[in-house]
C-alpha positions as CSV (number, residue, x, y, z in Angstrom):
1,M,-16.6,-241.4,187.3
2,I,-17.0,-237.7,187.5
3,S,-15.1,-236.4,190.4
4,I,-16.9,-233.6,192.3
5,K,-13.8,-232.4,194.6
6,Q,-11.5,-230.4,191.9
7,Y,-14.5,-228.2,191.6
8,L,-14.6,-227.8,195.1
9,D,-11.1,-227.2,195.5
10,Q,-11.5,-224.7,192.3
11,T,-13.9,-222.9,194.5
12,Q,-11.7,-222.5,197.2
13,V,-9.2,-220.8,195.3
14,E,-11.0,-218.2,192.8
15,S,-13.1,-217.2,196.1
16,D,-9.8,-216.3,197.7
17,G,-9.2,-214.4,194.4
18,H,-12.6,-213.4,194.3
19,D,-13.3,-214.9,191.4
20,E,-16.7,-217.1,191.9
21,P,-19.8,-216.4,190.3
22,E,-19.5,-219.0,187.7
23,T,-17.6,-221.9,189.1
24,K,-20.6,-221.7,192.2
25,A,-23.1,-221.9,189.6
26,L,-21.1,-225.1,188.5
27,L,-21.1,-226.8,191.9
28,P,-25.0,-227.7,191.8
29,V,-25.3,-228.8,187.9
30,T,-22.0,-231.2,189.4
31,V,-23.4,-232.2,192.4
32,A,-26.5,-233.8,190.5
33,A,-24.9,-234.7,187.5
34,Y,-22.7,-237.0,190.0
35,R,-26.2,-238.0,192.1
36,S,-27.5,-239.0,188.8
37,A,-24.6,-241.0,187.7
38,L,-25.0,-243.0,191.1
39,V,-28.6,-243.8,190.2
40,E,-27.8,-244.8,186.7
41,M,-24.9,-247.3,188.7
42,G,-27.3,-248.6,190.9
43,N,-29.6,-249.4,187.8
44,C,-27.0,-251.2,185.2
45,G,-25.8,-253.0,188.0
46,Q,-29.2,-255.0,189.0
47,D,-29.4,-255.3,185.3
48,A,-26.2,-256.7,184.6
49,C,-26.7,-259.6,187.7
50,P,-30.3,-259.0,188.9
51,A,-28.9,-261.4,191.7
52,L,-26.2,-259.1,193.6
53,G,-27.2,-255.5,192.0
54,G,-30.1,-254.9,194.2
55,E,-27.9,-254.4,196.6
56,L,-25.3,-252.2,195.6
57,K,-28.4,-250.0,194.0
58,Q,-29.5,-249.6,197.8
59,E,-25.7,-249.0,199.0
60,L,-25.6,-246.4,196.0
61,G,-29.0,-244.8,197.0
62,K,-28.3,-244.4,200.7
63,L,-24.4,-242.7,199.5
64,N,-26.8,-240.5,197.3
65,E,-29.2,-239.2,199.9
66,K,-26.1,-238.5,202.3
67,L,-24.7,-236.5,199.3
68,C,-28.0,-234.6,198.8
69,R,-28.5,-233.5,202.7
70,E,-24.7,-232.0,202.6
71,V,-22.2,-231.4,200.4
72,S,-18.7,-230.6,201.6
73,R,-15.4,-231.6,201.7
74,E,-15.3,-234.1,203.6
75,T,-18.8,-235.4,202.5
76,V,-18.0,-235.8,199.5
77,E,-14.0,-237.6,200.0
78,E,-16.7,-240.2,201.9
79,T,-18.9,-240.6,199.2
80,E,-16.6,-241.6,196.4
81,S,-14.0,-243.6,199.1
82,G,-17.6,-245.8,199.6
83,V,-19.2,-245.5,196.2
84,R,-15.0,-246.9,195.2
85,A,-15.8,-249.8,197.6
86,E,-19.8,-250.4,197.2
87,L,-18.2,-250.9,193.5
88,Q,-15.2,-253.0,194.0
89,G,-17.1,-255.3,196.2
90,W,-20.5,-255.8,194.0
91,G,-17.4,-256.2,191.1
92,R,-16.0,-259.3,193.4
93,R,-19.5,-261.1,194.3
94,T,-20.9,-260.6,190.3
95,A,-17.3,-262.4,189.1
96,M,-17.9,-264.9,191.9
97,H,-20.9,-265.3,191.1
98,Y,-20.9,-266.1,187.2
99,R,-17.6,-267.9,187.8
100,Q,-19.9,-270.1,190.1
101,Q,-22.6,-270.6,187.6
102,T,-20.3,-271.9,184.5
103,S,-18.4,-273.6,187.2
104,E,-21.6,-275.7,187.5
105,V,-22.6,-275.4,183.7
106,K,-18.7,-276.8,183.4
107,D,-19.6,-279.7,185.6
108,I,-23.2,-280.8,184.1
109,L,-21.7,-280.8,180.7
110,L,-18.4,-283.1,182.1
111,V,-21.2,-285.4,183.7
112,M,-22.7,-286.1,180.2
113,A,-19.2,-286.3,178.6
114,C,-18.3,-288.8,181.1
115,T,-21.6,-290.8,180.6
116,A,-21.2,-290.9,176.9
117,E,-17.5,-291.5,177.2
118,S,-18.8,-294.5,179.8
119,V,-22.0,-295.9,177.8
120,G,-19.2,-295.7,174.4
121,E,-16.6,-297.3,176.7
122,R,-19.4,-300.3,177.6
123,D,-20.8,-300.5,173.8
124,Q,-17.4,-301.6,172.5
125,R,-17.1,-304.0,174.8
126,C,-20.4,-305.7,173.9
127,A,-19.4,-305.4,170.4
128,Q,-16.3,-307.5,170.8
129,Q,-18.0,-309.7,172.9
130,I,-20.9,-310.2,170.1
131,T,-18.3,-310.3,167.7
132,E,-16.1,-312.8,168.8
133,V,-19.5,-315.4,169.3
134,T,-20.5,-314.6,166.1
135,T,-17.1,-315.6,164.8
136,R,-17.3,-318.3,166.9
137,L,-21.0,-319.3,165.7
138,K,-19.6,-319.2,162.0
139,G,-16.7,-321.6,162.9
140,V,-20.4,-324.5,163.8
141,A,-20.7,-324.8,160.3
142,N,-17.0,-326.6,160.5
143,L,-17.5,-328.7,162.9
144,E,-18.5,-332.8,161.9
145,D,-19.4,-333.9,165.3
146,L,-23.2,-333.1,166.4
147,T,-22.1,-333.4,170.1
148,E,-19.8,-330.2,169.4
149,I,-21.7,-327.9,167.6
150,R,-24.8,-328.7,170.0
151,E,-22.2,-327.3,173.0
152,S,-20.9,-324.3,171.0
153,I,-23.7,-322.8,170.5
154,R,-24.9,-323.5,173.7
155,Q,-22.0,-321.6,174.9
156,S,-22.0,-319.1,172.8
157,A,-25.6,-318.4,173.3
158,S,-24.8,-318.4,176.7
159,E,-22.3,-315.7,176.1
160,L,-24.4,-313.7,174.1
161,K,-26.9,-313.5,176.6
162,T,-24.5,-312.5,179.8
163,S,-23.0,-309.6,177.0
164,V,-26.9,-308.0,176.7
165,D,-27.8,-308.7,180.1
166,R,-24.4,-306.4,181.5
167,M,-24.8,-304.1,178.7
168,T,-28.7,-303.4,179.7
169,A,-27.3,-303.2,183.4
170,E,-24.6,-301.2,182.5
171,G,-26.6,-298.6,180.9
172,N,-29.1,-298.7,183.1
173,A,-27.2,-297.5,185.7
174,A,-25.2,-294.6,183.9
175,I,-28.4,-293.5,182.7
176,D,-29.5,-293.6,186.8
177,K,-26.4,-292.1,187.4
178,L,-26.9,-289.4,184.8
179,K,-30.4,-288.0,185.8
180,A,-29.4,-287.9,189.4
181,E,-26.6,-285.6,188.3
182,V,-28.7,-283.6,185.9
183,T,-31.2,-283.2,189.0
184,A,-28.9,-282.1,191.3
185,Y,-28.0,-279.6,189.2
186,K,-31.1,-278.4,188.4
187,T,-31.7,-277.6,191.4
188,K,-29.3,-275.8,192.0
189,L,-30.2,-273.8,188.8
190,E,-33.7,-273.3,190.2
191,E,-32.3,-272.0,193.8
192,A,-30.2,-269.5,191.5
193,E,-33.1,-268.3,189.5
194,E,-34.8,-268.3,192.9
195,I,-32.5,-265.6,194.5
196,A,-32.3,-263.6,191.3
197,L,-35.9,-262.9,191.5
198,R,-35.7,-262.2,195.6
199,D,-35.3,-258.9,197.3
200,A,-32.8,-259.7,199.6
201,L,-33.6,-257.6,202.1
202,T,-37.3,-258.1,202.4
203,G,-37.6,-261.6,201.1
204,L,-40.2,-260.6,198.7
205,G,-40.2,-260.8,194.8
206,N,-37.7,-258.1,193.4
207,R,-38.6,-255.2,190.8
208,L,-37.6,-258.3,187.6
209,A,-40.0,-261.2,189.3
210,V,-42.8,-258.8,189.4
211,E,-41.8,-257.1,186.1
212,A,-42.5,-261.1,184.9
213,Q,-45.9,-261.4,186.6
214,I,-47.2,-258.1,184.9
215,E,-46.2,-259.4,181.6
216,Q,-47.4,-262.9,181.9
217,A,-50.8,-260.7,183.1
218,L,-51.1,-258.7,180.2
219,R,-50.7,-262.1,178.0
220,A,-53.3,-263.8,179.5
221,G,-55.5,-260.6,179.0
222,A,-57.7,-261.0,182.0
223,P,-59.0,-258.4,184.5
224,F,-56.2,-257.4,187.1
225,C,-54.5,-254.2,188.9
226,V,-51.5,-252.8,189.8
227,A,-51.3,-250.8,193.1
228,I,-47.8,-249.0,194.3
229,I,-47.6,-248.9,197.8
230,D,-44.9,-246.0,199.2
231,I,-44.3,-245.5,203.2
232,D,-44.4,-241.9,203.8
233,E,-41.7,-240.0,205.6
234,F,-39.2,-243.1,205.1
235,K,-36.1,-240.5,204.9
236,R,-36.8,-238.9,207.6
237,V,-36.5,-242.7,209.6
238,N,-33.3,-243.2,208.1
239,D,-32.0,-239.4,208.7
240,K,-32.8,-239.5,212.6
241,H,-32.9,-243.4,213.3
242,G,-30.0,-244.9,210.9
243,H,-30.3,-246.9,207.8
244,L,-30.3,-249.9,210.1
245,V,-33.4,-249.2,211.8
246,G,-35.0,-247.8,208.8
247,D,-33.8,-251.3,206.7
248,E,-36.0,-253.6,210.0
249,L,-38.5,-251.1,209.3
250,L,-38.6,-252.3,204.9
251,K,-38.2,-255.9,206.8
252,Q,-41.3,-255.6,209.2
253,F,-43.5,-253.7,206.6
254,A,-42.8,-256.5,204.3
255,T,-44.0,-258.8,206.5
256,E,-47.1,-257.0,207.3
257,L,-47.9,-256.8,203.5
258,R,-47.2,-260.5,203.2
259,S,-50.0,-261.6,206.1
260,V,-52.6,-259.4,204.3
261,C,-52.1,-259.9,200.8
262,R,-54.6,-263.0,199.8
263,S,-52.8,-266.2,198.3
264,T,-53.7,-265.1,194.5
265,D,-51.7,-261.4,195.3
266,T,-48.5,-260.8,194.1
267,I,-46.4,-258.8,196.1
268,G,-42.8,-257.9,196.0
269,R,-40.5,-254.6,196.5
270,W,-40.2,-252.0,193.7
271,G,-37.5,-250.2,194.8
272,G,-36.2,-248.6,198.3
273,D,-39.2,-247.8,200.4
274,E,-42.1,-248.5,197.5
275,F,-43.5,-252.2,197.0
276,I,-46.4,-253.2,194.5
277,L,-49.1,-255.5,194.2
278,I,-50.8,-257.5,191.6
279,L,-54.7,-258.3,192.0
280,H,-55.7,-260.4,190.0
281,C,-59.4,-258.9,190.3
282,S,-62.0,-255.9,189.4
283,I,-61.3,-252.3,190.3
284,A,-64.1,-252.5,192.8
285,E,-62.8,-255.5,194.4
286,A,-59.1,-254.6,194.6
287,T,-60.1,-251.3,196.6
288,A,-61.7,-252.9,198.8
289,Q,-58.4,-254.7,199.5
290,I,-56.5,-252.3,199.4
291,D,-59.0,-249.9,201.8
292,R,-58.3,-252.9,204.5
293,L,-54.7,-253.3,203.5
294,R,-54.5,-249.7,204.6
295,K,-55.5,-250.1,207.8
296,W,-53.5,-253.2,208.5
297,V,-50.3,-252.4,207.2
298,C,-50.4,-248.0,208.6
299,G,-49.7,-247.7,212.6
300,S,-47.7,-248.5,215.2
301,Y,-44.3,-250.1,214.7
302,T,-41.5,-250.9,217.5
303,V,-38.5,-251.5,215.8
304,Q,-35.1,-252.7,217.4
305,A,-31.8,-250.1,217.3
306,S,-29.3,-251.8,218.9
307,S,-30.4,-252.9,222.2
308,I,-33.1,-249.6,222.5
309,P,-36.1,-250.1,221.1
310,V,-38.0,-247.4,218.7
311,K,-41.3,-246.7,218.3
312,L,-42.3,-245.1,214.8
313,R,-45.8,-244.4,213.4
314,V,-45.7,-246.0,209.4
315,D,-48.4,-244.2,207.2
316,A,-48.2,-244.9,203.1
317,S,-49.3,-243.4,200.3
318,I,-51.0,-246.0,198.1
319,G,-51.5,-245.7,193.5
320,L,-54.3,-247.9,192.3
321,A,-55.0,-249.1,188.5
322,E,-56.8,-251.1,186.4
323,W,-55.4,-252.2,183.8
324,L,-56.5,-251.7,180.2
325,A,-57.2,-253.2,177.3
326,G,-54.0,-252.7,174.8
327,E,-51.4,-250.6,177.8
328,T,-48.8,-252.1,178.4
329,M,-47.0,-252.1,181.4
330,K,-45.1,-248.8,181.6
331,E,-48.6,-247.2,181.0
332,L,-49.8,-249.2,183.9
333,V,-46.7,-248.9,186.7
334,E,-46.9,-244.9,185.2
335,R,-50.4,-244.7,186.3
336,A,-50.7,-246.3,189.5
337,D,-47.3,-244.2,190.8
338,A,-49.3,-241.3,189.6
339,E,-52.4,-242.0,191.4
340,M,-50.2,-242.5,194.6
341,Y,-48.1,-239.2,194.3
342,R,-51.7,-238.1,194.8
343,D,-52.9,-239.0,197.4
344,K,-49.9,-238.6,199.0
345,A,-50.3,-234.9,198.4
346,A,-53.9,-235.3,199.8
347,S,-52.4,-236.8,202.9
348,R,-50.1,-234.1,203.2
349,G,-52.8,-231.7,202.5
350,N,-55.1,-233.5,205.8
351,K,-52.4,-233.2,208.1
352,S,-51.6,-229.6,207.6
353,Q,-55.4,-229.2,208.1
354,R,-55.2,-230.9,211.3
355,V,-52.5,-228.8,212.2
């Protein structure tokens, strides 16, 4: 972990000694490296544990923004303390998450082993009973009384049927129990997988889920478009009203997006204040859908901040790109992202003209 407190200390010492230019020149580079490290730690955390990494990435992003606004001893100490706490908390939660998953898999294996053992014991009992019946039947040859022979055969047949019926019943019970146990654990694993693909804040699909959908669309080869949606001036909302208001705005914005999107569209949170749409249609139809979406999701929002409602005007920049045959996911998303930034620049130009 990069520490920049030493550079602040060194800057203070050399400033007192009037020998500071080189150290002061080094400080911005160090701060930039520190902030870059925060971003990469967030990305690595999300890759290492998709189910919990999104929260770590989001919290490290908030610390990164705070450090971007001000570099002082107090800010740095708070940032480093916050980073340490977030990493420790994420480490504990991740370890517990994987321990739970490992425990569930172990439980499944134990259930299967116990079932196999039960079936084995049942087969041994039945085999022993069948052996006894077979031995008795062989002994019939040594009998001379016909009545005694008939009774011995009847008894042996009855015991053999009872043994087979018991084996069938016990086998069916063991199989039913195994099916029930496997179904229960399958449900748990499916729920865990769903959680891993869902954004914890908005409930939308996360980046991992959307990337999987894009890859699936690429393999299908049918026409589709990708749209990147970025909330304008979202950082100002966090700076002015706090991150709780910002988080609530993201949740409301996601709800509006979900309500306006068609059932055939895929919507997810790409990261931070960016959302992504996959529209399974041509560029002309997608453009009309984006125009409709823009009118619906942009406008006035009321966010509850503690006990005081905050009224916000929300605009968004949207970039749309249609998939070209042979294009990779990275190339497609980059084109949509570039279009979004062009839309943002044009929006700023229009605002400045109005002023």
